[in-house]
C-alpha positions in Angstrom: -14.4 -27.9 -11.5 -11.0 -28.1 -9.9 -10.0 -24.7 -11.3 -13.3 -23.1 -10.1 -12.7 -24.6 -6.6 -9.1 -23.3 -6.6 -10.4 -19.8 -7.6 -13.0 -19.9 -4.9 -10.5 -20.9 -2.2 -8.1 -18.3 -3.5 -10.7 -15.6 -3.0 -11.6 -16.8 0.5 -7.9 -17.0 1.6 -7.3 -13.5 0.0 -10.2 -12.0 2.0 -8.9 -13.5 5.2 -5.3 -12.3 4.4 -6.6 -8.8 3.5 -8.5 -8.6 6.9 -5.5 -9.8 8.9 -3.0 -7.5 7.0 -5.0 -4.3 7.3 -6.2 -5.2 10.8 -2.7 -5.8 12.1 -1.3 -2.6 10.6 -4.1 -0.3 11.8 -4.6 -1.9 15.2 -0.8 -1.7 16.0 -0.9 1.9 14.7 -3.7 2.7 17.2 -2.0 0.7 19.9 1.1 2.9 19.6 -1.1 6.0 20.2 -2.8 4.2 23.1 0.3 3.1 25.0 2.1 6.5 24.8 -1.2 8.3 25.7 -1.6 6.2 28.8 2.0 6.7 29.8 1.6 10.4 29.3 -1.4 10.5 31.7 -4.0 11.0 29.0 -7.4 9.2 29.6 -8.3 6.8 26.8 -12.1 6.1 26.8 -11.9 3.2 24.3 -9.5 1.0 22.4 -11.4 -0.8 19.6 -10.4 -3.6 17.3 -12.6 -3.4 14.2 -15.3 -0.9 13.3 -19.1 -0.8 13.5 -21.4 -2.3 16.2 -19.6 -3.7 19.3 -19.7 -7.5 19.7 -17.8 -7.6 23.0 -16.7 -5.0 25.5 -14.7 -5.1 28.7 -13.7 -2.2 31.0 -10.1 -2.4 32.2 -8.4 0.4 34.2 -10.6 3.1 32.9 -10.6 2.1 29.3 -13.2 0.1 27.4 -11.7 -2.6 25.2 -14.1 -3.5 22.4 -14.3 -6.0 19.6 -16.5 -4.7 16.8 -18.4 -6.4 13.9 -16.5 -5.0 10.9 -13.1 -6.7 11.1 -11.0 -4.0 9.5 -9.0 -1.4 11.4 -9.7 0.0 14.8 -9.3 3.2 16.8 -8.4 4.7 20.2 -10.7 7.4 21.7 -8.7 9.9 23.8 -10.0 12.5 26.2 -9.7 15.9 24.5 -11.1 19.4 24.7 -13.6 18.9 21.9 -15.1 15.8 23.5 -15.2 17.4 26.9 -16.9 20.5 25.7 -19.5 18.9 23.4 -20.7 16.0 25.5 -23.0 18.3 27.6 -24.4 21.5 26.3 -27.0 24.0 27.6 -30.5 22.8 26.7 -29.8 19.1 27.1 -32.0 17.1 29.4 -30.1 14.9 31.8 -30.6 12.9 35.0 -28.4 13.2 38.0 -27.5 10.8 40.8 -26.3 12.6 43.9 -24.2 11.6 46.9 -23.7 14.2 49.6 -25.0 16.9 47.3 -22.3 16.0 44.7 -23.0 14.4 41.3 -21.7 10.8 41.0 -23.6 9.9 37.8 -24.8 12.0 34.9 -27.5 9.9 33.1 -27.9 10.5 29.4 -30.4 7.7 28.8 -33.9 9.0 29.5 -35.1 5.5 30.4 -32.9 5.2 33.4 -34.1 6.4 36.8 -32.4 9.4 38.4 -32.6 11.4 41.7 -33.6 14.4 39.6 -34.0 15.5 36.0 -33.9 18.8 34.2 -32.3 20.9 31.4 -28.8 22.1 31.7 -28.5 25.9 31.8 -24.7 26.1 32.4 -21.9 23.7 32.8 -18.1 23.4 33.1 -17.0 19.9 32.2 -13.4 20.8 31.1 -12.1 23.0 33.8 -8.8 24.3 32.3 -8.2 26.5 35.3 -8.4 23.6 37.7 -11.5 24.7 39.5 -14.4 22.4 40.5 -16.5 21.1 37.6 -20.2 21.8 38.0 -23.6 21.6 36.3 -26.4 24.1 36.7 -29.8 22.4 36.0 -33.3 23.7 35.7 -36.0 21.4 37.0 -39.6 21.0 35.7 -40.9 23.4 38.4 -38.6 26.2 37.0 -36.1 26.2 39.9 -32.4 26.0 39.1 -29.6 24.7 41.2 -25.9 24.1 40.8 -24.1 20.9 41.7 -20.4 20.1 41.9 -19.1 16.8 40.4 -17.7 14.2 42.7 -14.2 13.0 41.9 -15.3 9.7 40.5 -18.3 11.0 38.6 -19.2 9.1 35.3 -21.6 9.4 32.4 -24.2 6.7 32.1 -24.7 6.3 28.4 -27.2 3.4 28.7 -28.0 0.5 31.0 -24.7 -1.3 30.1 -22.2 1.4 29.4 -20.6 4.2 31.4 -17.8 6.6 30.6 -15.4 8.5 32.9 -15.6 12.2 33.0 -12.2 13.6 32.3 -10.8 16.8 33.9 -8.5 19.1 32.0 -5.3 17.6 33.5 -6.2 14.2 32.0 -7.0 15.5 28.5 -4.6 15.5 25.5 -4.4 19.3 25.3 -3.2 19.6 28.9 0.0 17.8 28.3 3.4 19.3 27.4 4.1 19.6 23.7 6.7 16.8 23.8 4.2 14.3 25.3 1.6 15.2 22.7 4.2 15.0 19.9 5.3 11.5 21.1 1.6 10.4 21.4 0.9 11.4 17.8 4.2 10.0 16.5 3.7 6.6 18.2 1.2 5.4 15.7 3.4 5.8 12.6 6.4 4.6 14.6 4.6 1.4 15.4 4.0 0.9 11.7 7.8 1.3 11.1 8.6 -1.1 13.9 6.1 -3.7 12.5 7.8 -3.4 9.1 11.2 -4.0 10.5 10.1 -7.0 12.5 8.3 -8.5 9.5 11.3 -8.0 7.2 13.6 -9.5 9.8 11.4 -12.6 10.0 11.2 -12.7 6.2 15.0 -12.6 5.7 15.6 -15.1 8.6 13.3 -17.5 6.7 14.7 -17.1 3.2 18.3 -16.2 4.2 20.6 -14.0 2.2 22.6 -14.7 -0.9 25.9 -16.5 -0.4 28.0 -14.4 -2.8 31.1 -16.3 -2.0 29.6 -19.5 -3.6 29.4 -20.2 -7.4 26.6 -22.7 -7.0 23.2 -22.1 -8.6 20.5 -22.1 -5.9 17.4 -21.7 -8.1 16.3 -21.2 -11.7 13.1 -19.2 -12.4 10.3 -20.6 -14.5 9.8 -18.8 -17.8 13.4 -17.5 -18.0 15.8 -18.7 -20.7 18.0 -20.6 -18.2 15.2 -22.6 -16.7 15.4 -25.5 -19.1 19.2 -25.4 -19.4 20.7 -24.9 -16.0 19.8 -26.8 -12.8 19.9 -26.0 -9.1 23.1 -27.3 -7.7 25.1 -26.6 -10.9 28.5 -25.1 -10.2 29.4 -22.3 -12.5 33.0 -22.6 -13.6 33.2 -20.1 -16.5 31.3 -17.4 -18.4 32.3 -16.7 -22.0 35.5 -18.7 -21.4 36.6 -16.8 -18.3 36.9 -18.7 -15.0 34.4 -18.0 -12.2 34.9 -18.9 -8.5 32.1 -16.8 -6.8 28.7 -15.3 -7.4 30.3 -11.8 -7.2 32.5 -12.6 -10.2 29.5 -14.1 -12.0 27.4 -11.0 -11.4 30.1 -8.7 -12.6 30.4 -10.7 -15.9 26.6 -10.4 -16.4 26.6 -6.7 -15.7 29.4 -6.2 -18.3 27.9 -8.3 -21.0 29.4 -7.8 -24.4 26.7 -9.8 -26.3 23.1 -8.7 -25.6 21.7 -11.7 -27.4 23.2 -14.7 -25.5 25.9 -15.8 -23.0 28.0 -19.0 -22.8 28.1 -20.6 -19.4 30.1 -23.7 -18.4 28.9 -25.6 -15.3 30.0 -28.6 -13.3 26.9 -30.9 -13.0 27.6 -34.0 -10.8 31.2 -34.1 -11.9 30.5 -33.6 -15.6 31.2 -30.4 -17.6 28.1 -28.9 -19.3 28.4 -26.0 -21.8 25.2 -24.0 -22.4 24.6 -21.1 -24.8 21.7 -19.2 -23.2 19.7 -16.3 -24.7 18.9 -13.5 -22.4 15.4 -13.1 -21.2 14.2 -9.6 -22.0 12.0 -7.4 -19.8 10.9 -4.0 -21.3 9.7 -2.2 -18.2 9.0 1.0 -20.1 6.0 -0.6 -21.8 5.3 -3.7 -19.7 6.4 -6.3 -22.2 8.5 -9.4 -21.9 9.4 -12.6 -23.7 9.0 -14.6 -20.4 6.7 -17.5 -20.0 5.7 -17.9 -23.6 3.2 -20.7 -23.9 3.5 -23.4 -26.6 1.7 -21.7 -29.4 1.7 -22.8 -33.0 2.5 -20.5 -35.8 2.1 -20.7 -39.6 5.3 -20.9 -41.6 7.1 -17.7 -42.5 6.1 -15.7 -39.3 9.1 -14.0 -37.8 9.2 -11.3 -35.2 9.3 -10.8 -31.4 7.1 -13.5 -29.7 5.3 -12.0 -26.8 5.4 -13.5 -23.3 3.9 -11.7 -20.3 2.1 -8.4 -20.9 1.5 -5.6 -18.4 -1.4 -3.4 -17.5 -0.4 -1.1 -20.4 -2.3 -3.4 -22.7 -5.6 -3.5 -20.8 -6.9 -0.4 -22.6 -8.1 -2.1 -25.7 -11.8 -2.7 -24.8 -12.9 -0.4 -27.6 -15.4 -2.3 -29.9 -13.6 -0.9 -32.9 -10.3 -2.3 -31.7 -11.2 -5.6 -30.1 -7.8 -7.3 -30.2 -5.3 -6.4 -27.5 -1.7 -7.6 -27.6 -1.6 -10.8 -25.7 0.8 -13.7 -24.8 1.6 -15.8 -27.8 1.2 -12.9 -30.3 4.2 -12.0 -32.6 5.2 -8.4 -33.1 6.2 -7.8 -36.7 6.3 -4.0 -37.0 6.2 -1.0 -34.6 6.0 2.8 -34.7 7.2 5.0 -31.9 5.6 8.5 -31.7 7.6 10.6 -29.3 5.7 13.0 -26.9 7.4 16.3 -26.3 4.5 17.6 -24.2 0.8 17.2 -24.0 0.1 18.8 -27.4 3.3 18.0 -29.4 3.7 14.5 -30.9 6.5 13.6 -33.3 5.4 10.7 -35.5 8.1 8.0 -35.8 9.0 5.7 -38.7 7.6 2.2 -39.1 10.3 -0.3 -38.0 10.4 -3.9 -39.1 10.7 -6.3 -36.1 12.5 -9.6 -36.9 13.7 -10.3 -33.4 13.5 -9.0 -29.8 16.8 -7.2 -30.4 15.0 -5.1 -33.1 12.3 -4.3 -30.6 14.8 -3.3 -27.9 16.8 -1.1 -30.3 13.6 0.8 -31.4 12.6 1.5 -27.8 15.9 2.0 -26.1 16.5 5.6 -27.1 12.9 6.8 -26.5 11.5 8.7 -23.6 7.7 9.1 -23.2 6.1 7.9 -26.3 3.0 6.3 -27.9 3.9 2.9 -29.3 1.9 1.2 -32.0 2.4 -2.4 -33.0 1.5 -4.5 -36.0 1.3 -8.1 -34.8 0.1 -11.6 -35.5 -2.8 -12.1 -33.1 -3.5 -15.6 -31.8 -7.1 -14.6 -31.1 -7.7 -12.9 -34.4 -6.2 -16.0 -36.2 -9.0 -18.0 -34.6 -11.7 -15.5 -35.5 -10.4 -14.6 -39.0 -7.8 -17.1 -40.3 -7.5 -15.3 -43.6 -6.3 -12.1 -41.9 -4.7 -12.9 -38.5 -2.7 -9.6 -38.3 -3.6 -6.5 -36.4 -2.4 -3.5 -38.3 -0.7 -0.4 -36.9 -3.8 1.6 -37.5 -6.1 -0.9 -35.8 -3.9 -1.3 -32.7 -4.4 0.8 -29.6 -1.4 2.9 -28.7 0.6 2.0 -25.6 1.9 4.9 -23.5 5.4 4.1 -22.4 6.8 5.1 -19.0 9.2 8.0 -19.2 12.8 8.0 -18.1 12.1 10.4 -15.2 9.5 8.0 -13.8 11.6 4.9 -14.3 14.7 6.6 -12.8 12.7 7.9 -9.9 11.4 4.4 -9.1 14.9 2.9 -9.5 13.6 0.7 -12.4 15.7 -0.1 -15.5 14.0 0.7 -18.8 15.1 -2.6 -20.3 16.6 -5.6 -18.4 18.4 -8.7 -19.7 18.2 -11.6 -17.3 19.0 -15.3 -17.2 16.7 -16.2 -14.3 19.3 -17.8 -12.0 19.9 -17.0 -8.3 22.6 -18.0 -5.8 22.3 -20.3 -2.9 20.8 -18.6 0.2 22.0 -19.2 3.7 21.4 -17.8 7.1 23.8 -15.1 8.3 22.7 -12.8 11.1 24.7 -9.8 10.0 23.4 -10.3 6.4 19.8 -10.6 7.7 20.2 -7.5 9.8 21.6 -5.5 6.8 19.0 -6.8 4.4 16.2 -5.9 6.8 17.1 -2.3 7.0 18.0 -2.1 3.3 14.5 -3.3 2.5 13.0 -0.9 5.0 14.9 2.0 3.6 14.1 1.1 0.0 10.3 1.1 0.8 10.6 4.2 3.0 12.3 6.3 0.3 10.1 4.8 -2.5 6.9 6.5 -1.3 8.7 9.9 -1.1 9.9 9.4 -4.6 6.4 8.5 -5.7 5.0 11.6 -3.9 7.6 13.7 -5.7 6.2 12.4 -9.0 2.6 13.0 -7.8 3.1 16.5 -6.7 6.0 18.0 -8.7 5.1 19.8 -12.0 5.9 17.8 -15.1 5.3 18.4 -18.9 3.6 15.0 -19.2 2.5 13.8 -15.8 2.7 10.0 -15.6 1.8 9.5 -12.0 -1.5 11.2 -10.9 -4.3 10.6 -8.5 -5.6 7.9 -10.8 -2.5 5.9 -9.9 -3.4 5.7 -6.2 -5.0 2.6 -4.7 -7.9 2.2 -2.3 -8.9 -0.8 -0.2 -10.1 -2.4 -3.5 -6.7 -2.0 -5.1 -5.0 -3.2 -1.9 -7.2 -6.3 -2.0 -6.1 -7.0 -5.6 -2.5 -6.7 -4.5 -3.0 -9.1 -1.6 -4.7 -11.6 -3.9 -1.7 -11.6 -6.2 0.8 -11.9 -3.3 -1.2 -14.7 -1.6 -0.7 -16.9 -4.6 3.1 -17.0 -3.8 2.8 -18.0 -0.1 3.2 -16.6 3.4 6.7 -15.1 3.0 5.8 -12.7 0.1 2.7 -11.8 2.1 5.0 -10.8 5.1 7.1 -8.6 2.8 4.0 -7.0 1.3 2.6 -6.3 4.8 5.9 -4.7 5.8 5.8 -2.5 2.7 2.1 -1.5 3.2 2.8 -0.7 6.9 5.6 1.7 5.9 3.3 3.4 3.4 0.5 3.8 5.9 3.0 5.2 8.5 4.4 7.8 6.1 0.9 8.8 4.8 -0.2 9.4 8.4 2.8 11.7 8.9 1.9 13.9 5.9 1.3 17.5 7.0 -2.5 17.3 6.2 -5.1 18.2 8.8 -7.1 15.2 9.9 -3.9 13.1 9.8 -1.3 12.7 12.6 1.1 14.8 10.5 -1.4 17.7 10.4 -1.8 17.6 14.2 2.0 17.7 14.5 2.0 20.8 12.4 -0.4 22.5 14.9 2.0 21.5 17.7 4.9 23.1 15.8 2.8 26.2 15.5 2.2 26.2 19.2 5.9 25.6 19.9 7.0 28.5 17.6 4.3 31.1 18.6 4.0 30.0 22.3 0.2 29.9 22.0 -2.2 27.2 21.2 -4.1 27.3 17.9 -7.7 28.3 18.0 -9.5 25.0 18.7 -12.5 25.9 16.5 -10.2 26.7 13.5 -8.3 23.5 14.1 -11.6 21.5 14.2 -12.9 23.1 11.1 -9.7 22.4 9.1 -9.7 18.8 10.3 -13.3 18.4 9.2 -12.8 20.0 5.8 -9.7 17.8 5.1 -11.5 14.7 6.4 -14.3 15.3 3.8 -11.7 15.9 1.1 -9.9 12.7 1.9 -13.2 10.9 1.9 -13.9 12.2 -1.6 -10.4 11.2 -2.7 -11.0 7.7 -1.3 -14.3 7.4 -3.2 -12.6 8.6 -6.5 -9.7 6.2 -6.1 -12.0 3.3 -5.3 -14.0 3.9 -8.5 -10.7 3.9 -10.4 -9.7 0.6 -8.7 -13.0 -1.0 -9.8 -12.5 0.2 -13.3 -9.0 -1.4 -13.3 -10.5 -4.6 -12.1 -13.0 -4.5 -15.0 -10.0 -4.1 -17.4 -8.4 -7.2 -15.8 -11.6 -9.2 -16.2 -12.0 -8.0 -19.8 -8.4 -9.1 -20.5 -9.0 -12.5 -19.0 -12.1 -13.0 -21.1 -10.2 -12.1 -24.3 -7.4 -14.5 -23.4 
């Protein structure tokens, strides 16, 4: 009951965090557009927080501020040529309120009384040449007349809502190129500013490593050092060599001579403690570690590489003919690595006996992209079939390893040897400042490296459209981050804000970057793009992006099903 309640509250908190994270990122993005547009003299009809039906509206200085029912995202509606030209068209029936023979209100709601009604035969509601805006209307008796618009004329949309009529000089298109550029750039720029602020708060809260100290600040659960070393221990030597700072300690770890273990001497409350610690191993190329191994029991005589955490690589074994996926607590006894030269060329490898994690590492260390088959003792199969607890190479599902190109591009080591200890953290303004921009730059460049893998040709493409995440995937990430507290959520929000800022700057019509491309065309050619061509391109790419979003969302749901299937089998 407690676990179920914990799961329920985790979902509720995750939903709230998801709404706040996306809402903050998107609303600040739109707020950037809004502020610069107003400073540039562009009329903004509405600034909305959320989407869907309006729950609350308030007019302030010519802009309607709205709170809407669906609490995700938001938008700013600017005056532009398309809106001005399409609001009123010949053949539309409207009502007019006149004052001194000039139109003060154009009534679009047929249920509201007007001084006169009729069909529009001609209109100029944009007035690029600066001449007086007018409407020519034909009444029921067949007579037509032309009326100029008063300076403060408005649309009456319904009994509660009006909208200002915007002349050319208040529209987006009327402004100099540099003002339009800044207006478009302001949204992504706000995303970057938000990320920097959040990272600064994050590093102010956690501090930065004190590399001049040789005191252990924390040990990580699941790592080899967790049960041996303690926070507060003072490291005095590594493999017999004296240590006085964390810098020296890190250099000894990076130049390890023995991949299996390390000897560390610490001062614990005035007493010398010598510990021989095996390295914790993380094989990033296949998503496999010996971390956080639960207390499983094994029959006598079983040797091999005991499995700790497993990655998403192992969630592809839902085939009824191969019901046993590699899971924590299993023991790998053999493996075969089939190298992939290209999509159609596979070089079968030899079967390798695995007696330890070192054997596993040696077999995988020299490979690039490969299909890896395991023979292993399965905890689940041992319960179902005690007489035959092993999953053979032939019965196992292959695991596709990440290639060297992808790992190098993402700055990920193929295989890592770690102890699971970290230094004491302290507040240092200079260190916080540097760490903030290092984290920002790492995330900023990461998405470009990922796009390079996504777009660039490759013999065996490992990052494709199926690797992208939609709102469903983002929710799954938020749920994982929320488990670890508010500070990791701040860092995740910063990373996501950077991603959304960069994506909006991509040179794709319907995004800010696409509109900036049209501005560059105007700057180079000294003439504006055809507005109809621009509108058609924006609409086409909007539909394409929508289709992509649907496809990615379906993949996210499938991935969630894999996760649920994995949980059921565990």
